[in-house]
N, C-alpha and C positions, 0 to 999 in steps of 0.2 A: 859068708856075709848074707844077711837077710835084708830084703828091700821092701819097704812099706810106703804106699802113697795114700794120702788122705785128701779128698777133694770135697768142696762144697758147691752147691748150685744156688742161684738166686731164685727163690720161690716166692711168687706173689701171695700176699695174704688174701683171705676170703673177703671180697668186697660186695657191698649191696647198696641199693638206692634208698633204703628204709621205706616205710609205708607211704605210698603216694595216693592222693585223692583224685577221683575223677572230677570233671567239670561239665560233662555233657551226658545226656541220657535220652533214650527214646524207647517206647514199647508200651506194654500193657499195665505195668504196675501203677497203682495210684500213689501220688506224691513221690515219684521216682527220685527227684532231686534231694529228698530227705536222707538218702543213703550216701551223700557225698562225704560226710564227715562223721567222726565218732562223737555223737551227742545224744540227746534224748529224743530226737526226731526219728521217724522210720517210714520206709516205703511199705506198702501193703500189696500182697499178691494172692490171687486165687489159683486154684488147681488148673494147671496147663498154661498159665500165662508166662510170657517171655519178655525180658527187658534187657536192653543193652546199655553199657556204660563205656565212656571213652574220655579223651582229654587228659590223660595222665602225662605228667611232665617228668621224665626220668633223667634228662640232661646227661646223657652218656656220650662220650667221645667216640669218634669213628674207629678207634684202634682197639676197642674192647671186645672180648669174647664172651657171649652170653652163656652162662653155665646153668641157670635155673630160674624159674619163675614161681612165686607164691601168690595166691589170691586169698585174701582174708575176708570172710563174711562174719560180721557180728549180727546174729539172727536168732530167731526163736519162732515157735508156732503158737497159734491160738489153742488154748486147752480144749476147745470144742472139736478141733481137727485131730482125729485119731493118730495120724502120721503125716508129716510134711517133710519134704526133702528139696533142697536146692541143687540143681545140676548146673555145672559151669563149663563153658567152652571159651576158647580164645581165638581171636582173628588177628591176622597180620596184614590184611589188605583192605581195611575199612569195612569189614563185614561181608565181603564176597565169599570168602572161604573160612572154615572153622576147624579147629583141632578135633581129631576123631577119638582121642584118648578119653576114657571115662573118668571124670572127677566130680564127686558130689559130697555133700555134707553128711550123708547118712541122716537118720531120723533126727529132726530138730527137737531140742529141749523146749519145755514150756516157759522157761525163763531165758533171758538173753545170755548167749554163750558165743565164744569165738571159735570159728572153724577155719583151719588153715588147709588149703588145697594146693598141691604141688610141693616144691621144696628146692633147696639150694642146688641140687643136681638133676632136677626134674624139668625137662624142656618141653613137656606136653606132647611128645611124639615127633618133634621136628627140631631142626637147627634154626636159630633166630639170628637175624642181622639187626644192627642198631637202627637202621632205617625202618624196619618193620615194627619198632617200638615207638615210632613217632606219634605225635599228638592225635592225628586223625586216623592213623593206620591201625594202631593197637586197640582192640576192643574186647570187652568182657560181656558175654551173653549168659544170662541167668534164667533158668526155667524152674518154676515152682510146680511141684507135684504133691498132691494131697489126696487122702482117702475120702475126704468130704469136701463138697463144693461150698466152702465158706469164704466170704469176702476177705476175711483176715486170716486165711489159712496159714500163711507164712509172712513173717515180718522181718524187714531188713534195715538195720541201723546204719551199717557201713560196708562198703565194698571197696577195699583198697588193694593195692598190688605192690609187691616188692620184687625187684629184679636182682639176681646175683650175677656177678661178672668177674672176669679176670682181665686186667689190662694186658698183662703178659705173664707167662708162667714157664719156668724151666725146672724140670725134675730130672733126677739121675737114677739109673737102675741100681747103682751101688755107690756109696760114698767112700768106700775103702777098697783099694786095689793092692793086692798082696803078691809080690813077685816070688815069695817063698824063699827057701834056701837055695843059694846059687851053687852050681856044680863046677868042677874043673872044666867040663866041656863048655859051659857058658863063658868062663874066663878065656878059654882058648879061642872061642868065637869072637870075643870082644864085646858081647852084648847078650841080653836075654830079652826076648820079645813076647808080648802078650797081645795077640790079635783080637780085636773086637772085645776088649776087656770091660768096656763101659758103654752104656747107651744113654744119650741125652734125649729128652722128650720136650719139644717146644710147642707151646700153645700161644698163639698170637693173633689178634684181629687185624694186624697191619704187618708190613714188611719188617724184618727183624735181622739182628746180627748177634752171634754168640762169640765171645772172646774168652781167652784163658790166660792166666799169669800165675807164676809162683809167688808165694808169700815171703820167701827169703831167697837170697842168692846162693845159699849152700844148704845141703841136706843136714838134718839134725842127726848127730852120731852118738851112739851108745856103745862103748867097748873099752877094752883095756889099753889100747894103743892111743897115741896122741890123735886128736881130731884131725882128719885129713882135709876137712873143709871141701868135701865133694861138691862140685859145682852143680847148680840146678839144671844147667844146660846138658848134663849127662842123662837127663830124662828127655827122651825124644817122643813126640806124639804125632799122630796124623788123624784125619777125620775122613770118613766116607759115608755115603748115604745112597739109598735107592728111592727115597721118598720124592715124588714129583714136586713137592713144595720147596725142596732145597735147591737153590740155584748155584751156590758156591760151597766148595769144601776145600780142605787142604790135604791132598792125598800123598804128599811127600813128607817124610819124617823131618821135623824141625825141633831144635832144642827148646826146652821150657826156659822162659826168661821172666824177669820181674816186671816187664811191661806187657800190656795187653796185646795178644796176637789173635787175629781172626780165625776162629774154628770153622764157622759156617755162616751162611746167610740164606735168606729165602723169602717166600711169599706167605701170606696169612694161612693158617691152618690149625688143626687140633692134633695133639700128640704126634708131632712130626719127629721122626727118628733120625738120629745122627750117631754113628758108631765111632768110638774112640779106641785106637790101638796105641800101645806104648812100647818103647824100646829103651832098656836101661843099659847104658854104656858101662863096660867093666874093664879094669886094668889091674894086673898083679902089682904093679909098681905104686899106683896111686891109692888103691882102695884097701884100707886096713880091715882086718877081720872085725866084725861087730854088726850092729843093727843100724839101719838108716831109715829115715822117714823124711818126706817132703810134702808140704801142704801147698795146695794150689786152689784157685777159685775160678769158676765160670761166671760170666756176666752176660745177661740178656738185655739188649737195648734196641731202640729204633735206629736205623741208619741215619 
């Protein structure tokens, strides 16, 4: 007899806030508020000038995990400036501290173009919390650098920000677990065991619980004998972890059922590891020769 398990995890879709406008500004640029929206107005910057924008309203819940930040600058340079560049930094504490990673537009074109700095998985060199993206805390600082000291060396039509996040995410090291062909020794023992056969990875901005259940009460059977309707409870599982974010596991083997059973629970974190081991119960009398498969699903929720 061959045994095959197929499992799915609940995986969050990529989420984002879409482009958000600032509502506050301060600094050296002339007409700084002209860069609040995507329109025909623009702020003007000279070489070496710095300006800060804030007042973005991302409206994120406390449970989300920030996965990336993008800053969009719609900008161009005066043709009389041989080269102009906008350098961008982010603050999480109202402008007291700034990110140290280098993000800039490169040389600006002489006609308006869009420059995207950062990305869906770019956190600008640090881990962000939702509170650090609050209206007054999160700020964008832009510095204009030009090879000529022109009043209109760099022009900025729009400075918007998009935040990428995952409310919760569960991924699996593998979705297929194969017991392979079973031997007489396995039948004599009454089971075959696969230790640490699958790893679950949990990312959550709040406390979490993972559950598991079979999608049918019996295994699917393919073979020449009558279907023995092997019970899903013949698949036993247990969970272990050494991750400090995990507070609850189930380290005693229990049979798979069609109702949700708690696999693990824990505190917020990123890529939290949980190891799943499986034991397949075997019987000469009950298990006809053939191939068996059982589908089951994990679910990640808030407690």
